[in-house]
DRENTORRO-613160 format. One record per residue (C-alpha): z, y, x; residue in three letters. Coordinates in steps of 0.05 Angstrom, whole numbers, padded with zeros to 5 digits, always signed. Example, Ala and Ser with C-alpha at 12.3 -4.5 7.8 and 13.67 -1.06 7.14 Angstrom:
BEGIN
+00156-00090+00246ALA/+00143-00021+00273SER/
***
This chain:
BEGIN
-00509-00463+02542MET/-00470-00521+02516ALA/-00420-00556+02561PHE/-00401-00629+02569GLN/-00347-00655+02615PRO/-00357-00705+02670ILE/-00291-00742+02667VAL/-00249-00768+02725ASP/-00226-00833+02694CYS/-00168-00838+02743GLU/-00136-00774+02717THR/-00167-00765+02648GLY/-00187-00694+02666ARG/-00254-00661+02674ALA/-00281-00667+02744PHE/-00337-00620+02724ALA/-00372-00590+02664PHE/-00447-00597+02660GLU/-00484-00537+02631ALA/-00536-00560+02581LEU/-00591-00513+02560VAL/-00599-00496+02486ARG/-00647-00450+02450GLY/-00624-00384+02419SER/-00636-00415+02350ASN/-00601-00480+02365GLY/-00661-00517+02395GLU/-00644-00577+02437ASN/-00659-00583+02511ALA/-00724-00622+02500ALA/-00751-00567+02455GLU/-00733-00513+02505VAL/-00761-00550+02565LEU/-00826-00564+02529SER/-00840-00490+02533LYS/-00831-00486+02609VAL/-00896-00475+02645THR/-00918-00463+02717ALA/-00919-00388+02701GLU/-00849-00382+02672ASN/-00814-00438+02711ARG/-00782-00394+02764TYR/-00756-00342+02714ALA/-00730-00397+02668PHE/-00693-00432+02726ASP/-00661-00367+02747GLN/-00639-00348+02677GLN/-00609-00417+02666CYS/-00566-00410+02728ARG/-00540-00342+02706VAL/-00527-00367+02635ALA/-00490-00428+02660ALA/-00443-00390+02706ILE/-00428-00332+02659THR/-00421-00378+02599GLY/-00374-00426+02635ALA/-00329-00369+02658VAL/-00328-00339+02588GLU/-00309-00408+02562ALA/-00249-00412+02610GLY/-00272-00457+02667ILE/-00235-00417+02719LEU/-00168-00440+02692ALA/-00187-00514+02692THR/-00202-00524+02766GLY/-00264-00563+02746ALA/-00332-00555+02778LYS/-00394-00530+02744LEU/-00457-00573+02745SER/-00523-00536+02738ILE/-00590-00569+02729ASN/-00645-00538+02769PHE/-00720-00547+02775LEU/-00740-00563+02847PRO/-00811-00541+02835ASN/-00785-00472+02817ALA/-00751-00462+02885VAL/-00801-00433+02933TYR/-00747-00416+02984SER/-00675-00442+02979PRO/-00645-00381+03014ALA/-00684-00331+02972ALA/-00677-00366+02905CYS/-00602-00374+02910ILE/-00587-00300+02916GLN/-00582-00285+02841LEU/-00537-00346+02833THR/-00491-00322+02888LEU/-00490-00251+02860ARG/-00473-00276+02791THR/-00417-00320+02817ALA/-00387-00261+02855ARG/-00391-00215+02795GLU/-00352-00263+02750VAL/-00306-00290+02804GLY/-00330-00362+02804PHE/-00320-00398+02871PRO/-00386-00422+02897THR/-00354-00485+02927ASP/-00344-00508+02855ARG/-00419-00508+02841LEU/-00458-00573+02833ILE/-00534-00571+02832PHE/-00568-00629+02797GLU/-00642-00643+02799PHE/-00673-00694+02753THR/-00718-00751+02772GLU/-00757-00737+02709ASN/-00789-00676+02741GLU/-00846-00700+02784GLN/-00833-00690+02858MET/-00895-00655+02881ILE/-00868-00649+02952ASP/-00809-00693+02969THR/-00802-00659+03037ASP/-00791-00593+03000HIS/-00738-00625+02955VAL/-00704-00653+03017ARG/-00704-00583+03047SER/-00672-00555+02984ILE/-00617-00608+02984VAL/-00603-00597+03058ALA/-00600-00522+03050SER/-00554-00525+02990TYR/-00507-00573+03026ARG/-00504-00526+03086ARG/-00486-00469+03038MET/-00427-00510+03013GLY/-00455-00532+02946PHE/-00449-00603+02919ILE/-00516-00636+02903THR/-00534-00691+02854ALA/-00593-00732+02830ILE/-00593-00733+02754ASP/-00622-00791+02713ASP/-00622-00838+02772PHE/-00662-00900+02757GLY/-00712-00864+02712ALA/-00771-00818+02720GLY/-00817-00810+02779HIS/-00773-00837+02835ALA/-00717-00886+02849GLY/-00688-00918+02910LEU/-00748-00893+02951GLY/-00724-00822+02938LEU/-00654-00840+02960LEU/-00682-00869+03024ALA/-00713-00802+03041LYS/-00651-00759+03031PHE/-00581-00767+03004GLN/-00544-00723+02955THR/-00468-00721+02946ASP/-00473-00751+02877LEU/-00521-00794+02836ILE/-00518-00797+02760LYS/-00540-00864+02732LEU/-00589-00856+02675ASP/-00563-00875+02607MET/-00616-00927+02598ASP/-00583-00968+02653LEU/-00514-00956+02622ILE/-00532-00975+02551ARG/-00501-01043+02534SER/-00485-01057+02607VAL/-00427-01100+02582ASP/-00476-01145+02545GLN/-00534-01149+02594SER/-00530-01188+02659GLU/-00592-01153+02689PRO/-00563-01085+02674ARG/-00496-01105+02704TRP/-00529-01131+02767ILE/-00571-01068+02775ILE/-00513-01020+02763VAL/-00466-01058+02809ALA/-00520-01060+02862GLY/-00534-00986+02859VAL/-00459-00972+02863VAL/-00454-01015+02925ALA/-00514-00980+02957ILE/-00485-00912+02940ALA/-00418-00929+02971ARG/-00451-00952+03034ALA/-00487-00885+03038LEU/-00424-00845+03022GLY/-00449-00823+02954ILE/-00405-00818+02891ALA/-00432-00847+02826VAL/-00428-00817+02756ILE/-00446-00858+02695ALA/-00483-00819+02641GLU/-00487-00833+02567GLY/-00424-00876+02560VAL/-00416-00889+02486GLU/-00375-00953+02475THR/-00310-00982+02499LEU/-00347-01043+02525GLY/-00391-01000+02569GLU/-00331-00960+02593TYR/-00290-01022+02611ASP/-00348-01055+02647THR/-00364-00993+02687LEU/-00291-00985+02707ARG/-00290-01058+02729GLU/-00352-01046+02772ILE/-00315-00988+02803GLY/-00345-00925+02773ILE/-00294-00869+02771ARG/-00334-00812+02740TYR/-00365-00817+02671MET/-00399-00773+02619GLN/-00417-00790+02548GLY/-00400-00785+02474TYR/-00343-00835+02481LEU/-00307-00785+02525LEU/-00331-00718+02496ALA/-00391-00690+02461ARG/-00424-00626+02486PRO/-00398-00562+02455ALA/-00434-00496+02449PHE/-00402-00439+02488LYS/-00337-00477+02496THR/-00307-00530+02542LEU/-00291-00595+02505PRO/-00226-00630+02522VAL/-00238-00702+02546PRO/-00213-00755+02497LEU/-00189-00798+02555LEU/-00120-00803+02583SER/-00098-00853+02636PRO/-00087-00920+02602GLY/-00121-00897+02538ALA/-00174-00951+02538PHE/-00165-01025+02542SER/-00188-01053+02608ALA/-00180-01002+02663GLN/-00138-01050+02705GLY/-00070-01036+02733SER/-00056-00977+02777ARG/-00033-01025+02832GLN/-00099-01063+02829ASP/-00140-00999+02833ARG/-00101-00973+02892GLU/-00103-01040+02928ALA/-00178-01047+02919GLY/-00223-01091+02877ILE/-00286-01120+02909SER/-00349-01128+02868LEU/-00352-01202+02883HIS/-00287-01211+02844CYS/-00319-01187+02780ILE/-00363-01234+02739ALA/-00424-01203+02706PRO/-00439-01217+02632PRO/-00457-01290+02619SER/-00423-01312+02684GLY/-00484-01298+02727GLY/-00490-01279+02800SER/-00430-01243+02830SER/-00464-01202+02884LEU/-00414-01232+02932SER/-00455-01209+02992GLN/-00451-01136+02974MET/-00405-01097+03022PRO/-00372-01055+02968ALA/-00298-01051+02958SER/-00266-01007+02906TYR/
***
């Protein structure tokens, strides 16, 4: 496993570390996942969970207080209660608190049975885990999936984030999704943040949690230190403004377009 921090931009510290699968010979995630089949999906999913937990503990996550985010394959979970047992046993053996586990499922895996996925999410939340939709805005589902069930977190796909500071449509879409998520009580994470312009715009929209090369690249078998400290980047806004609250309608999108003034979303 490689690990990449999800950074809390208010504190500059890692909110969580995402475990990213790598091959034994350095293959990237796409190469590894291309070898997953219906026959080996369950075993692969289980092995990834074990590798993520043991690898994170070996890398020193217990001392950080950060959470651990694990990607899982919903189609590999035939029973939430049964399929979680190895995960729980592994966490106990290495002393990792289970309330620091986040389970992400990606929209890029086709949802064969959305009722089954909803059952998994509900079961995991009852067990005290944090749940997240990865790559939100891409893949086989979108807002329709969010209408059927809600996770604790959604991670905005990097295609929505790319050049959000230069694209009025992207700004409007991201700001709208943030407003919807807030109304549903869901926290938003921006993935794939690579430029200061993207960072500043996302902070102005009100996104607190970010992940991407600007903040830290993934590292193999180690926990990267985020490159962000409070006030490190140019347009985070004053502490007083952030604490007082900034409404989306006060922020102009690129090119001076619509302001989404009707959205009930305060920061």
